[in-house]
C-alpha positions in Angstrom: 52.5 107.0 2.6 50.3 108.6 0.0 47.2 108.4 2.2 48.9 110.2 5.1 49.9 113.1 2.9 46.5 113.8 1.3 43.4 114.4 3.4 41.1 114.1 0.4 42.4 110.6 -0.4 41.8 109.5 3.2 38.2 110.8 3.1 37.5 109.0 -0.2 39.0 105.7 1.1 37.0 105.9 4.3 33.7 106.6 2.5 34.4 103.7 0.0 35.2 101.3 2.8 32.0 102.2 4.7 29.9 101.9 1.6 31.4 98.5 0.8 30.8 97.3 4.4 27.1 98.3 4.2 26.5 96.6 0.8 28.2 93.5 2.0 26.1 93.4 5.3 22.8 94.0 3.4 23.4 91.4 0.7 21.5 88.1 1.2 23.4 84.8 1.4 21.5 81.8 0.1 21.9 78.2 1.2 23.0 75.8 -1.5 19.6 74.1 -1.7 17.8 77.5 -2.3 20.2 78.9 -5.0 18.2 77.5 -8.0 14.9 78.9 -6.8 16.5 82.2 -5.9 17.7 82.8 -9.4 14.6 81.5 -11.1 12.7 84.4 -12.7 9.1 83.5 -12.3 6.2 85.7 -11.6 3.8 85.2 -8.7 1.0 84.4 -11.1 2.9 81.5 -12.6 3.6 79.9 -9.2 0.9 77.2 -8.4 -0.8 77.7 -5.1 -1.7 74.5 -3.2 -5.2 74.7 -1.8 -5.8 72.8 1.4 -8.3 70.0 1.0 -11.1 69.0 3.4 -9.6 67.2 6.5 -10.3 63.6 7.0 -13.0 63.0 9.6 -10.9 60.4 11.4 -8.3 63.1 12.1 -10.6 65.8 13.5 -13.7 64.0 14.8 -14.3 64.1 18.6 -14.1 60.6 20.2 -17.6 59.0 20.6 -18.7 55.4 21.1 -18.4 53.4 17.8 -16.3 55.9 15.9 -13.0 55.0 14.2 -10.3 57.6 14.7 -6.7 58.0 13.6 -4.3 58.4 16.5 -0.5 58.2 17.2 0.7 55.4 19.4 3.8 55.3 21.6 4.9 53.0 24.4 6.2 53.4 28.0 7.6 50.9 30.5 8.1 52.8 33.9 5.9 53.4 36.8 4.0 51.4 39.4 0.6 53.1 39.8 -1.6 54.7 37.2 -3.5 57.9 37.4 -6.6 55.9 38.2 -5.0 54.3 41.2 -4.7 50.8 39.7 -1.3 49.1 39.3 0.3 49.0 35.9 -0.2 45.9 33.8 -0.4 44.7 30.3 -3.5 45.9 28.5 -3.7 49.5 29.8 -2.7 52.8 28.0 -2.4 56.5 28.8 -4.3 59.2 26.9 -5.2 62.8 27.0 -8.2 63.0 29.4 -9.7 65.8 27.4 -10.3 63.3 24.5 -10.3 59.9 26.2 -11.1 60.1 29.9 -9.8 57.6 32.4 -12.0 54.5 32.2 -12.4 54.5 28.4 -12.2 51.3 26.5 -10.7 51.3 23.0 -9.8 48.8 20.3 -6.5 49.3 18.6 -6.0 48.3 14.9 -3.4 48.8 12.3 -0.5 47.2 14.2 0.8 43.7 14.4 -1.2 40.9 16.0 1.0 41.3 19.1 -0.3 44.8 19.8 -3.8 44.9 18.2 -6.6 44.4 20.7 -8.6 46.0 23.5 -7.0 48.5 25.9 -8.4 50.3 28.9 -7.4 54.0 29.5 -6.2 54.0 33.1 -3.3 56.5 32.9 -2.4 60.0 31.8 0.9 61.8 31.3 2.2 65.3 30.6 3.7 64.3 27.3 0.5 62.5 26.1 -1.4 65.3 24.5 -4.0 65.4 21.7 -4.7 62.5 19.5 -2.1 60.2 21.1 -2.1 57.1 23.3 0.8 55.6 25.3 0.7 51.8 25.6 2.3 50.2 28.6 4.9 47.5 27.9 6.8 45.5 30.5 10.1 45.5 28.5 11.7 48.9 28.1 13.7 47.6 25.1 10.4 46.7 23.4 8.9 50.1 24.2 11.9 51.9 22.7 11.8 49.7 19.6 8.0 50.4 19.3 8.7 54.1 18.6 5.9 56.2 17.2 3.3 54.7 14.9 0.0 55.7 13.3 -3.0 53.5 14.4 -6.7 53.2 13.8 -8.6 53.4 17.0 -12.2 52.5 17.8 -13.9 53.9 20.9 -15.9 51.2 22.6 -16.7 53.1 25.9 -16.0 56.8 26.7 -15.1 57.1 30.4 -16.6 55.0 33.2 -20.2 55.7 32.2 -21.7 52.5 30.8 -24.4 54.5 29.0 -21.8 56.1 26.8 -20.8 52.8 25.2 -21.8 50.2 22.6 -23.0 47.3 24.8 -23.5 44.9 21.9 -20.1 45.6 20.6 -18.4 45.3 24.0 -20.2 42.0 24.8 -19.2 40.4 21.5 -15.6 41.5 21.9 -15.3 40.1 25.4 -16.9 36.8 24.4 -14.4 36.6 21.5 -11.5 37.4 23.9 -12.7 34.7 26.3 -12.9 32.2 23.5 -9.4 33.0 22.4 -8.0 32.7 25.9 -9.7 29.3 26.6 -7.3 26.4 26.3 -7.7 24.5 23.0 -7.1 21.1 24.5 -9.9 21.4 27.0 -12.6 19.0 26.1 -16.1 20.3 25.7 -18.5 19.1 28.4 -20.4 16.0 27.3 -24.1 16.2 27.3 -25.7 13.2 29.0 -28.6 11.7 27.1 -32.0 12.4 28.7 -33.3 9.5 30.8 -36.2 7.6 29.3 -39.5 7.8 31.3 -40.0 4.8 33.6 -43.3 3.0 33.1 -44.6 1.0 36.0 -45.1 -2.7 35.1 -48.6 -4.0 34.8 -49.7 -6.4 37.6 -49.9 -10.0 36.5 -53.4 -11.5 36.7 -53.9 -13.7 39.7 -55.2 -17.2 38.9 -58.7 -17.9 40.1 -59.0 -21.2 42.0 -62.4 -23.0 42.6 -62.8 -24.1 46.2 -64.5 -27.5 46.7 -68.1 -27.5 47.8 -68.8 -28.1 51.4 -71.3 -30.9 50.6 -69.8 -33.3 48.2 -72.2 -34.5 45.6 -72.3 -38.4 45.3 -74.2 -40.5 42.8 -74.8 -43.4 45.2 -78.2 -45.3 45.0 -80.8 -44.6 47.7 -80.9 -47.1 50.7 -84.4 -49.0 51.0 -86.2 -48.6 54.3 -86.1 -51.5 56.8 -89.3 -53.2 58.0 -90.0 -54.8 61.5 -91.3 -58.3 61.7 
C-alpha cells in the first residue's frame, strides 16, 4: 500500500531491484573443486610455470624400417574383406595409410605373449588415424576386453616395396617363427653315414704247371750192334 501511494518509493525500489539483478548476474559462481584456488591470493610471479620438455623420438618420429615407435593399439572383430582385397584372418591389422601403408610388416611388443609378434598391415579404417593400429581378433568379446593399450612397434617393412625393409631382420624373424611353429615331437632327419669306397679285390696268382717233355728222357744202356755170320 505504501508503494502505490508514493511514486518516489516505487522508483527507488525499481532501481534497486534492477541493480541487484545485474550484480547477481555478473557475479562468478565457482565449482567446489575450484573454490580453494579462487580465494588463494598469489601473484602471477609466484605461480610456477611448467615448461614443455623435448618430445620422445618414439612419439614423433616418422615410421621407417628398423625404427621402434610408440603406438596405441585397439582391436576389431567384424568384416570379411580388408582394404587390400584379402580376407580377414589372424595376424593382420589396420593402420593409418599415411603412416603405415598397406603391405607394411610390423613387430608388436609390450603386450602379453598372446598378442606380441609380427603383423601385416592389410586394412584401414575411418577411426584408425595417427599413431594407432587396430588388430583383428576372431572373438568380439576378446576384442572388447582388449580395449586400448600402449605398445612398442618396430617397422620391418614399409609398404609392399621390398627395398624399404630390413631383409636380414625379416629373414631371421620368419625363420624363428617357422621354428616355433614346427611340431616338437617331429624327429629330426637322420643322417646316413657315408658309404666307404669299394676297393676291387686283387686277382689271385695262377699256379704255373710244368708240362711233361715230348721226348721222355730215359737212362737205359745202349744196345750193342748185331753181327752177321
